[in-house]
N, C-alpha and C positions, 0 to 999 in steps of 0.2 A: 243590488252591487255586493251585498254582503252576503247572499246566499250563492253567489259562483265561488265566494273564497271559501264558504261551508263546505261546498260540495266537492271542491278540488282535494280540501284536509280529509275528507271523509274516504274518497276516494284511495287518496295515500296510505290511510290507515287500514283500510282491505287490503291494498297493495301488498302491506307491509304484513299483515297477518298471512296472507296466502302463501306471500315467499318463505316467513318463517315455516311454516308446515311445511312444504314441499322441500326445504333445509334440513328439516327432523325427520321425513320419512325418507328420505334418499340415503341420508347418514348411515342409518340402519342395513340399509340394502349393497350399499357399496363398500368396498373394504378396499384398505392400501396393505397390499401386497410385496414382498422384497424385490420386485422387480420394479414398481413404480418408483419405491425409496432408491434404488439403485441407480434408476435413470436420471432419478431429479436430482440426486447428487454429483452426478457426470455432468451434469448440465449445469448447475450451477459453479461448480469448478471451472469448467471449461468459459463460460461466460466470465467469470473472475479473472484467468488469463486472457481471455480475449480482450477484457478492459484496460490492462496492462500494456496490449501492445497498441502501436499509433497506427492501425490500419482497419480498413472495414474488413471485417470476417461474418461471415453469415451461416450458423448452423443449420443444414439442412437436416439431417436425422442421426437420432440418437436409438440403436436397437440392441435389446439384449439377446444374445443368440446362446440358449442353454444347450443347444444339441450339440455342442463342440467344446462342451465344457461350459465355462462361462464365460465368454468372450462378449464385451462392449464394441459396438461399431458404431463409428464415428465419422457424417461426412459433411463436412465444409464448403462453402463458396467462397473465393477463391479455396480451389482444392490443397489441403492444409496434409503435412506428416506428421508422424509422433514425434520427430525431431523439432517439428515447429511449437511446441508443447510441452509442459512437466507431466510426462503420461504419468509417473510414479505418483504425483499429489492426487491426479484423479484417479488413480486405482487405489491410494489411500480413503480419499473421502467416499467412494463408492462400498468399499471393504468396512469403513466406519459406519456408516448409514445403514447398511442391508446384511442378512445371513450370509453373504456369498463371502468366499475367499479364493484366492490365487483366481483372478480375476485380471482376464487379458484385454488390454484396450488396443484398439486395431482402428486406424484412419484410412477408412476406404477411400482410394483416389478417385 
């Protein structure tokens, strides 16, 4: 009976070593760019604002369109407009978190 517990403990230890190694190795090859920081900041602020509302809102997509300047495209379900949220607060958080300036927030209907 005690061998089963020891085998389980050793298996967990081996799994922990493998996971730690995988995380350490991938952290050298994957970098966080300004795009990732901008999208993450927008998502965090949008979730904060959704939490203050008394309705169910699902974030479908958040995309950063750099071809037309720096435009952040947000899509929600049910469809919401920029007037439903504080776009200035989202813009401020994105500009603080990333190197992008003059970000345009657009809610895609």
